[in-house]
Every structure is written in C-alpha cells, then in structure tokens.
N, C-alpha and C positions, 0 to 999 in steps of 0.2 A: 526483631518485627513491629509497629507502630498502629499497634492496637491489631484490627481485620488490615486486611487488601484492603477494604474502603474508610479504614478509619473505624475507628470504634466506636460509630455509632452502627455498624449496619449488623443486620438480624437475617441472622444468617438463613459376472454377462446371463440373462435370460435369453434363449434360442426360440421363440417366440413370435410369430412373425407378430398378436397385434399385445401393444403394449401399455400400459394404464393410463390416463391420460393425463396432462401434466405430470407435474414435478412428485416424485411416490415420499408416501412420507417421513416424518425425520431418522424414522431407526431403521430406512428398510432400503439394501445395497440390491439396485439393478434389479429390481422385483422380489429379492429371494428375503425370506422374514431376516431383521435381527438373531443374535444369538441371545438366549436370558441370562434376567438379570444375574446381576456375580461380574458377568469379567465386561472388558470393551467392549464395542458394536465394529465389524468392520468398516465403519467412513466414520471414526471418532466421535462418534454423540457416547456418552459417558454408559454406561452400565446402573440398568436401574429407572431412567428416565422416560419416563407414560408420554404421550399425548402433546400435546401443542407447545412450548414450552418461550414461555415470555417471561425480561423481563419488568423490575418495578413498572418503567412506563406504555408497557403493554408492546416492543417491540419482540421478536423472534429471537434466541439465541445461538439455535445453530441452524445451520443451514441443510436442508434435502438437496438430494441426489438426483437429479430430473432421468428418467430411461433413456437416457437417445441411441440405443445404442442399434434400436428398426432404422434411430434417422441414418446416422454413416454405415449400417448394413443393413439398406429395407428389403424385403422378402419381392415388395410389388409398388410398382411407381406407375404413379399415371401421372403423364406431361399433361396439360389445362390451356390449349390456344397451342398447341403442338403446330408444326406448320415445314412445307419443305419447300416455299415458294421461297426462289432461288433472289436475293434483298433484301427478305426481310429481314430485321434482325429474330423473329420468330427459330426462323430456320438452323442455323448455327447454331442459337442453344439447344434444339432439338438436338443438332448433330452431336452435340459432345454428350449431350445425356445417355443418348442412344447405345455411345461407346462407350458411360465411363458404368451401365445398367452392364454394357454383356462384360466385365471387371470384376465387381463387385458379388456379378448374379442374379442379379437382379431382373424380375420379366417389367417390362416397361411397355405400358398405354398407350398410345397417343389419343388427345379429348377433345374435338374439333368434329362442331357439327357442321360445315362448308365443309368438311374435309371424308372419303370416303379409305384416303390407304393414303400414310404417311411412310416416305423412306421405303415402301414397303413391305410395311407396318400394318393393319385392320385398324383402321382408326374408329371412336366409338363416338356420338354424340352427347353425350355425358355423363362425371363419373358414375348414377346412381346404373347404368349396362356393364359394368364391368364386372369380368366371372367370376372374380376373385376379390377377397378384401385390402388392400392395398395396404401399407406403411406408411407410405409417403404422395403428398403430391410435391411439384411444381404449376408456378399458376402464372403462366406468359399472360396475364391481361393487363386492363389498362386499373382496373377495378377492381380489388379482387372482396370484397368483401359482399356482392351479390354473392359468390360461390361461396364464401365460407359456409354459408348453410346446407347447401348442397354436398359437402365435404364429411360434414360431419351428421347428416343420415347417410353416409355411402361408411359410417364410420371408421376416416381416416382419420390418424390421429396426428402425422405433421401433414404437416407442412411449409412451403417456398415460395414467399413473391417475392419478384426482382421491379414491377413497377417502383419510380421514382412517381418526385412529387408533392413527397410527404410534409413530416416536422421540419426539413431541411432545406423548406421554399416556403417560410413562414406560417402568419396566424395562418393561413386558406390552408396549407394545408398542414401546418399542424390542429385542426377538426376532422381534416378527413383520415388522418392517422389516428384521433381518439377514437372515431367511429370504428377504425381496421381495428383499434385491440379492445373495444370494447364489445362487438362481433365476437372476438376468440373467445374472451373469457365468457363469454353465455355458454356456449358450443362443447369448451375446455381444449380444442384446438389446439397447440404448442406450435407454433408460426416465428420460424426466423424472416428477417425482414419488416417490413419493407427496406426497397434502394439498399439491397444487397448483392451478389455475383456471385458466380457460378462460381466458386474458390474450393466449397465443400466439395464438389464436384470432380478436384486437380485428380490429373496423377500421379500416383503414388510409385516411385518405388519400391519392389514388392522385395530386391535383393538384397540390403539392409537389412542390416542386427543390431543390434542390441536396447538399450537402451531410447526412445525417440522423443522426439518436442512436437508439441501439441501445439497449436499458432491459432490464435483469435485476435482478429483486426474490425475494427468501426472502418476501413481504409481499407477495400480491396487489398489495393497498388503498392502499399508500404507494407507486405507482409511478402510481396518479389523476392525481397533478398532474405529472408529464413528459409523460402521455401527451395531457394536455390542451394543451400547447404547441400541437400543428397545428392546434386552435383562432384560434391568434396565429400562422399562416403556419409555423411551424418541423415542419418533416420526422423522421415517424419511422420506419424502418425496420422492425426487429423490436421483443417482446418476450417473458422466460425471463423465464416464473411457476419458479423451482426447486423452491420447496416444501422439503422436506425429504431432496430431494438421496442419494435409494437407490447414485445411478446418474448422470446427468448432473448435473454441480454447475459451478458461478459460473464457475469457471476454467476448464470445459471452452464456455461459452458467448464467454468474456471473448477466450479464442483466436482463435474461431471468427467474433469480430464483427471483433475487431485487423485482423483478414485479409480485409474485406469490401472492396470499392473504395467506395463507397458511405456504409459507414461512417461520421463528420467526428469524433463523439465520443461513448462508451459510457459510459452513465451506471447506477448499480446502488448499492441498496437491500439491505446484508449487515448479515445476525443472527449469522450464524456463517462457520464454514470449517469444511468437510469433510475440508481436508489444507489447509495451510498453505506448503505446498514448491506443491505445485500450482499457487493462486494465485497465489505471487511467479514461477514460470516465464510465467504468462498476464502478465502484465503487464509482465516481461519481455518479451512479444512484442511488446506496446501499441508500446515504449516503440520496441522495432526500428523496427519499422512509423509510427514517428510517430505514433500516436492516444492522443487524451489519454482519461483511465477520470479517473470524477468518482463518488464516492462519500460514505454516510451508510453508517458503516459504528456502527452502538447495542451497547450494553457499558463506555460511559466509566466507567461509575461499580456498584458492586456490586449495587443497586438494575434495573440497565438489561442486567448479563447474565444475574440471574433470569430476569427475565421475557420475553427472546429467548432462554435456555435452554425453556424449557416448553414457547417457538409453536412452536421448529421441532427442539429438541432435539439441539443442535452446541454444539461447544464453542467458548466466546466469545473464547476466547486472555484470556492476561496483555493488559493496554490498551495500554501501553506498546511493547510488541514490538508488535502490530500495527498502529500509528501509528507504527515505526519499519519493519519492513516494507515499509508502503508510503509512506513518503519515499523508501523508498531508489530502492524502482523508480517513482516518479513519481509514482504513484497520486495523486487534489485531493482531501485526506478533508473535507469539509464536514459544519455537522451539522443542519441542516435543508433542509427538502425541498425549501423555496422558491430555497436555495442549490442546489440542485444541478439546479435547473430552469433557472436563471438560467445560471448558470456553468458549468453542458452545453449551451444552446442556444448560451454566446457561443466558446464552446471549437471549436464544428461547425465554428462558420461563419467565427468572423473567417482576416482571413489574416495570414502571418508577419507580424509586425512588425517596422518597417523600422528604428526605435527604443526605448527602452525608457524614455523620457522620454512623462511626459504632462502637459498642458493643460490646466487650468482655467477655462473660460468661461464666462458667467455675465452676467443684468444685475443684478448686485445684489452687492458687494463683502462684505454678509456672508453671502453663499449661495457663493460662493467663498471666501471664509475657512474657513468651516463644515465645508463637503468638504473645504478642502488638507490642516484638520487629522486629517482622520482616512486623508486617504489619506496624507500622510507618513507618521501613527500603523503603516498596515500595510505601511510600506517600500517606499511607491512612490517615483520618483524623481518630479519638483516641479521640471526647473535654467529656472532662471532668465534668461528669451528677452533676447540678445542688446539695446545701447540701439539695433543698427540697424535689429529687429528691432519694440521699445518705437519710436522715431521713427517705424517704416512705420501702425504701429498709430498712433498720436496722429492719424495722415489725421485717420483718423473716430471718434475718442475724446476728450475736451477730455483737458486735459492735466492735470487736480487729479486725476485718477485712474487708479489701478494697473494696469498693463499689466503688470509682470513675469513672474508666473504665480504664481497666480491671477489673470484678467483680467478685469477690473473694466469692461462695457458700458457702466456707468449707466441703460441700458434704451432711449433712445432711437433712435438706430444703427441697432436693429433691427430699428425698424420702416418703415425704404426701404432703399435701395438700399445701402448702406456695410455692414447688418448682414452680407448674402455674403464683401464684401472683408475684413472681417475673418474671420473663415471661411478664409476662404483660404489670409488671411497665414498663421493661424496652423498650419498642415496646410501651411506648402509651411515650414514651418521645419525643417530637418534633425537636428535636434536630439529631436524632438516625433517617437511614435511613436502616442500615442492623444490624444485631442480628447475628454475629457466634458463636458457643455454641465449642470448641476442645471438643469433650473427645477422651480418647488419646487410653483405653483400659476401656472393653467392664466387666463389676461389677455392678452383672446383683441388688444386691438393691439398684444402682443408676441411672446407668444408661440406663436401660428397666423404669423408671419412666421415666424418664429425654429426652428422646427419643422421649416418646408417648405425652408428655408434650405440648415438639418444634413443634410435628405433631399438633398435639391442634390447638395451637395458630395461626399457621402457618396457618388456615384454617380459622381467622374471623382477620388475617389483610392484610395490602397491601402492607406492608413491607416485604423484602428481611430478608427470615431464611436462614442459611447458620450452616448445623454440619459437623463438621471431626470424620468421625470413623477412629483411630486409629486404630483399629487391624486388624495387618497382614494376619488375618485368614477368616477373611470377610463370614462367615456361621453360627452370631450368631443371633437369629431372630428377636433381636431391630436391626439388623443392612438390614438385606433381606428384612424383612415384612413390618418391623414397619419404616424407614427411605424410604426405595428403592419405601413402596407402598404408600407411598405421591407422588401427584402432585403440592407440595409449598413448600416444603423443597431442596433445596440443599446441598450435600450429597454430599465427597468431602473422600478421603481416606490419603490424604496430606497434612498439612499445607500450601505446594508453591502451590499448585495449588489451593487448595482456596482461596490466597491471587492474586496470578496473577484474577483469572478466576472474583472473585472480581472490580479489582483493573478496569481492563477492559468494567464489567459493567457500574459503574458509570463515566468513561472515555468517554464510547460511548455513554449517557447520555447528559450527556455535550457538548457532539461535534456535534449528530445532532440537537444538543434542540435550540443553536446559528447557523447552519450551512449555511450559504449560501454556493452557486456554485461558483467557479473563473473563470468559461469560459460564466459564465453571463457574466461575466465587460471582456473579454478577448479581444483585442486590437483585429477589423476587417478587418481596414484597415491597409498603414504602414503613423506612425507621421509627422509631415515636419523636424524630425532630416535625417527620411532616405535616402532621396533623399541624402543632404550634405553630408551622412557619405558613404556610397555606393562611389560615386566618388575620397575616400579616400584609395578604397581597391586596391589591389592588386593580383588575381590569383596565389594561392599556395605561395606565399610568407610569410614571417616573416614581419613588420609593423618595421621601427624602432619607437624609442621611441618617439621621435617628434612628426612620422606621430599617433600614438597609439593614442598621448597625444590630437592630432588635432578628432579621434574622438571620445576621452570622452567629448572633449570643443561640438560637435556638441550634443551632448545630458547633456547639463547642468550642466556639470561635473566639479567643480571648480578644476585646475592643478594651480601649482605657477608657478610666471611673471618668466618668460624665453623669452630665447633671441638665434634662434640657429645661429652662425656664421662660417667667416671659416680660420678669420683671426687672429691673439695675438690681434692686435691694435683693430680689434671690437671687441674682450672680454672685452680689456680696455673699453670701451666706453659701455658694451652690461650691465657690470657689473657696472656704474654708474647709468643706470638706473634699473636695477632691482635693487641696495640696497645692500650695503653692511651687512654683511657675505653674498658671493656665495657658489652653489654648481658648477662646471664645469666637464662634462661630456659629454665619445662619444657616439657618434650616428649614426649610419646607419642598415641597415637592417640586418636579419640576428644576429644580436647580443644581446644576452641574458643575458649573465655571463660578464656584466660589472666589477661587481667591483673585481672578482676574477684574473684580468687577468690585476690588476691598472687602469683600463679607469676609476673610479670616483677621483675627490681629491672637498673634505666637508672645508667649517670654511677654506675660500678667508677669508682676509680682507684688502685685498692694492691692488693696480694699478701689483707691483711687482707683488707680487705669481699669481695673476693670465696671468700673460703675460706667468710668467714658468711655470703654469698649462696646460694652450696652449698647450708649446712647445712638451712637456714632455707624456701628449696627444695622440700628434700629434705621436710624437717616436713610441712610443708602439703599435699606429694602423700600423703604417709600419712593422715594427720587427715581430707584428703578423698577417701579410697579410690583414688586415682591410683596407676597400675604406670604407673613411670614406667621409657622405654626411654632417657632420661639427662636432662643437662640443656646446653642450645644455649650457649655462651662465642658472642661474637659482636659482631664489629665496629658501632660505635657509630655511624650518620650521623647529621648534626643537621638540618644548611642545605641545604632545598629545598622544595618543595609538596607533601604529602603526596594522594594521589591512589591511588582503588582504580582496579581493575580485574578482573575476570572470567568468569566462565561461567558461564553457565545452561541448563539443556533443557528446551527449551519445549515443552508440550504437543501444540504444533500447528508451529511451524516448526526445530524440531530446538534445536544448540547456539546459544546467544546471549550476545555479547560486551556485557558493558556499563565504561564507565567515566563515572567523575566526583568528582570530592572527596572525598576520603580522610581518614582519621583518627576521630575523635568525628564530624565532620560530615557521614559519608556515614550513618549515625541521622540525628542533628537538619537538615538539612538535605536529603537525600533526595535531593541534584542531582545527577540519571544518562543517559546519553545509552545510548541503543542499537544497537547494529547485528547487525542481521539475516546471517551467511556464507552467501553467499560475497559479504565486499565487499574492495573496494582502498583504497590511499592515500588517492584526495582523500573514500572516504567518512569514513572512520579522524580526519583533519580536519575534517569535518561535528563528526565526531559532539560533537567538541570546542568547538567553536564554541558547540553547542548549551546549551552546561552555560552555567549560570546566574552560574557565577565563574569564568567563562575571561579572565575579566581578572587572576583571581589567577596563571597562566601567562608573562603578560605586564609580570612585576615589578608589583609596589607598596609605593608608600612607601622610590622612593631602593634598594629589592629589585632584583638582579638576572632581568635574562627565565633562566624557565625554556627546558632546552631541550625542549621539544617535541619537537623530530628522534625523540630515542630514545624518549616517550614516543609517540610513533605507530607504532615503530618495535616498541614490546612490543605493544600492540595488537596489531600481524600477529601478533606467533609467538601471542599470547595465541588469535589467531581458530582458526594454521596445528593448534594444538596440538585447540584444539577437535574442524575437521573430521579430524585426524588418529584424533583417538578419541575421536569421538564416541561407539561404542555403550561404551565404558570409562570415561570421567567425566561424572560427571550433576553435578559442580559444582566452582568455583573460584571463592579466594576472593584474589587479592595487595591487602592493604590494610595500614597501608600499602604504596603504591610514593613512593617518596621522591623525587623528580624533581628531579634538582640546578640547578647553571647552567649555561647556554644554553654547548654544549659538553662536559658531566661527565657525561652518562648520566642513568640513572635505574637505583635500585637497590630492589629488592622488597623487604621488611625484613621479612616477616612474611608464608605464605602460605595460605593452608585447601583440602583438596580431596577430594571427597568422591568411590568409585567407585559405580559403578550393581550 
C-alpha cells in the first residue's frame, strides 16, 4: 500500500400508518433503531458512528434511508381534485387510484369542494375533513403549492404531484418548481414529482415469487419494457417514476430499494441527477448490501444531453464523470432498454457464481465459434476444458468434433439420452460457473429436447444456465412454455444481450465480494498541508506556475529544482545552482499557454545561453503586455513518460480527479480516466488501466517500466488536495508530470491552478 488510502498526508419496516417526516436518521432503518455499537448496522453504516457524518469538505458520508413503506403501501389516501366527470383527465386518474387502493387495501377519500360524491364515494371539501390521518395525498391540481400547507396541517407525510409546466418548460417553470420545493421543505412533507405519472400505482402481479426488480424512471414510458417482464414470469416489486424530483429523487428510492429484502436488483432510467453526491451515497449503500443496480443514463452526446435537460430540467453532467462515478460504485451502465431488462432480470435472479469460467455449448460448430468470439471480445473467460473432461464428452460426442470450449455436439446427441449427459458433465466442471447454449433457430427434433434438458439440468445445479433463443417468431412451445416457464434458466433473444448480462453478473459479484466503501476512509478533517496551501490561494485568480508548484510542494508532490529570478545575472547564478542543462520559463498569474507565446526555452547549457534567454523572455512578455513576476530557471528532466494529473470542479459531483497521457498527447489523443473522490489506491490503479495508452507505463521498445507506484501516489495526493481545498480550488492541471523509470519517482514539470 502507498501510505494511507488517500496518500501519506491523511489524518485520519414499520407497520405504523404515520411515518417520520423526511429521511430517517443515518443510522435508522425503516423507523427501527440501529443496533448498538460493536456490530455493523443493518443499513450498512459503520458501527459506532453517531450524528451526521461529514467529510473534510462538509459533505455527507452516508445515505439516509427514507422510510417509504407507507408511500408504497398507505393505509389511507386522499385524492385532492378527484373527479368522475367523463372526458376530464382527473377522472381517469381517480378511477385508476380507486382500483389501486382496493388492491393494496388502502382506504381512499376523494377531496373536491365541487362534488358531493365521486364514483359513489363521499367527497370531502378539504383534507382537513378527513376522518383519519392519511399517509398519502395525490394532488390532481394545476398548482400544488397552495395545497402543501393544508397537507401539513392534516399531518399527511407523502404527496404526489402530477402537474406539468415546471422545470421541464424553462426558466419560468424552474422558478415555479423552486417555490414548490421550498414549500415542501418548510413543511417536511415528502413529495414525488411534479411532472410524474401513475406508474407508482400500477398493477403488479402477486403470483410471482423470488427476488424482484425495483424500477426507477425519470421518464415513465421508458420503464414499460422492464414492467412488462412480469409477463415473462419475472417479479417486479416497486416502480418509482421520479419526474422532476422537486423533493424525492432517484437516490432516495435507490437507498430504499437497496434496503428491501425482496429486491434482487434495481433497474433505473436516468435522464439527470438532482445531486451527484446523493446518487453516489445511494449507490454505495447498494454496493454495501450487494444489491446490483443497472442503469440507462442518457446524455452521452450533446444532443442527448440537450433533450434530457428539456425533458426534466436537470443537469446531465459531463458524461465521462458520470461514467466514472457509476463504475466506481458498481452501477452497471447499459445503453438500451432491452439491455436494461435482460441484465436486471438476470442479476435479480441468478445466484452467486462458483467460478468465472464460461462454457459455450451448441449443436453447431459455427454457432459456438461465433458466440465464443463475441464473448471473448467482451472479456468473458472461456477456459479450455481439461483433457479428462474432453475425453468424458467424447463418450457422447464424435471424436471429430471440438469439445475444448466451445463445445460442438454435432446436433444428433441432443435428441436422445446423451444430451443430458453432456450438459451435466459441463456443469460438473469446477472451472465453469456459467453454461451458455445458443439455439439460433427452432428445429424441433433437436431444439425442443435440448431446451427441456437444459431446464431440467438447471434445476439440479447452483450454476447459471443461459439460453439464447434466436427465433424471431418467439411463439414456439420450447421458448414460451419450456424456457420461459423455468425460474432457473435465463433466456435471451440476442447474443449481445446475453454477453452483456453475463459479463455484468460476474463483474457485480467480483466487485461486491471485495467491496470496501471509500466513504469509510474519507478524511474528516483537513490534512496538515491544507493550512499551508490555503495561504497560497488567490480567490478568483489563476496562480502563476511558481505559485502552483508551491501548492504541489505543500502536498509533498515533487517538482524540479528551480528558482524564480528577476534579472539575467540572477538567472545565471540560479542555473549554476540548479545544474545544467536548464529550462527557463516566464512566470506570471493568468499565463496559461507559455509555449505558444515563445515563453519557454529548453536545453540551455551555458551562462551565455541563460543570459540571452532571460532577455528574450522579458522582451516577448513586454511585447505581449504580460507583467511577469519573474523567470523560472528549472532543472531539465528528460527521461520518462509524460502524464497529466488534474482536478476539475464538476457541477454535479464536486471535485473530480483526472489522469491521462500528458504533454501534447493530452489534447491530441484525449486519453484520460476520471476518479470521483473519495477513492482509494485500488481505484487510482484502475484509472491507469483504463487508459488506452497504459502500455507506455510498462515500457515500450526496450525502455524501462515507469514508476507506477509514484504516479499512483501523486494521484492520491492530488485527490487529497481536491478534498481539502474543494471550496478554494476550481482547477488544477499538472502537465506534464514526468514519470521516471521504476523506483525513481515522478516530477511535476509544469502546473496550472485556478482558484474559485
């Protein structure tokens, strides 16, 4: 390990109808007191922690679990604006809510001063007339703000606002939504919406068992494919259509779902985050509880981001940061709704894998080879079966066929008793954790018997059995009855979706098996370097290179030997102290692109060259109208790999750390990886492996390997600086950071720092 996690500079469900307003305290689950110190809390919070836990920048370290039991299963519901007049939108909603309330056993009270009865139910003039305290109010009114106070007086804790015309419409709507959010915050009511729909009150099948999928969507219609999985026998437990998220947001529902015992996976369609930190804390809770989260996050492109903003009024965030944040906390990001449904379904129901090895078995050599290519390219491991296992398979498969993996049966053995023997032999191999059988088209003499054998074998094993039914028709009995009728076989319609889901399944279990929350080790107090660094900050200004390097020194990041001088004679003296050859650079605040202006001179080997260089730099600065604070005379460091390490303040996630290939390559190749603090050494090393050019660090063309340990240490120290100075440091750019051969360290040759 390299010092501490942050480098060596760190210091180191309740049945009651009425629930507590807002989120429960960080160490309370569903209104139940947490266990005493000494053991882990049920919600994943470390034992012994008390009160609100904040990091060094004042941000929370643990996600509270809002008690939403009585939102999803209320005892009594008030429908404000209820109607039974045909042709009115409120009428259809009221009718659906009445049916939903009957299904979940809730008592429903219509509220409308213009009605005596609605669909035969007595209609109240106001929520103040409710005969009992309601858990939930559904607001069928154009402007919910005036109603919020009445709900608070009636002690109603949850509300849903369907009305549109808020942040999704522009500045005026955003202002109206802000007023709504303020009204909700004042009263302590928890609000879903506005601009949401009836999906939370949909009809869920009660005849399905096993782990369920909980669904979160910011666009209701985008959840329909996942909701329809019930027709294929896959259980859904909840649907949260979050809309504009004036109050309750994706993170609230994710924290809640990740704490529910019936939830096997969470599927989400996300257009934008209300708050990046809240999402990370919720994802951390899911990772602690080993609950997989699969998400479509739109906004990869400029057009997608623009459309998402107009739809929900959210910031979509820089996609590279979003991608990194999800990856760090184990959120599985997929691109399509078909991938979302297939991956979530597999992760919800599949058991923990016994091995990472995948066996591909088919009745056609071409099919097996095709799938093996796709699986291997995606990073799945297809281990070669042992000679003993191959000899066993050749008892039932002709010797001329390949059974090393992929396994080609040739077709005929699957039609009789041999088919089951082959499957059982593959599943018995200890190197195999997943068996995948692509059936590219129905051929009843073979495919029907093969499907039944796979289903029967899956019932007798803890290993994952996957089938790809390639028929475009999908009406065949082998598919509809045999495969979809099995709770143990995972059935797909495409090769790509199967590969995506299996890869996610194996990756999720690897991730959670060794998961340690980075929030547990996040610094709570400033490091000793922080005070020294804060003295260097100049609010609203860009620091000179000399000042920026002083900032790096404060955090123990190595810079070249150098001196700041203000005369040619001083430059010559400095060069003799620094040691030839030297580099000379103009130094001034707000001076970012010195090379393009000719304000850098390299490879100077004599006093006369130093003297001439000083005069030339001073002349260029005067001509460009730049007021120098001096000229840097620097040690010249030539041998190494040029990298860039930097800090950027992201609008959603706060300070982020970037590492990549440096020098001119940073602009040409844009080969960078992002880390969202807090993270530890493992994540810093993973960032390096994500770089396309990471092989340069291993040494190329006979060159020595670079000092990766030193590079990782710089990344961690920069992260600590970002956390300590999150309120003062807007941007940091170390470029190039010269990573020397192994054992020799890394040197920051240039640096740019911008203060908030």
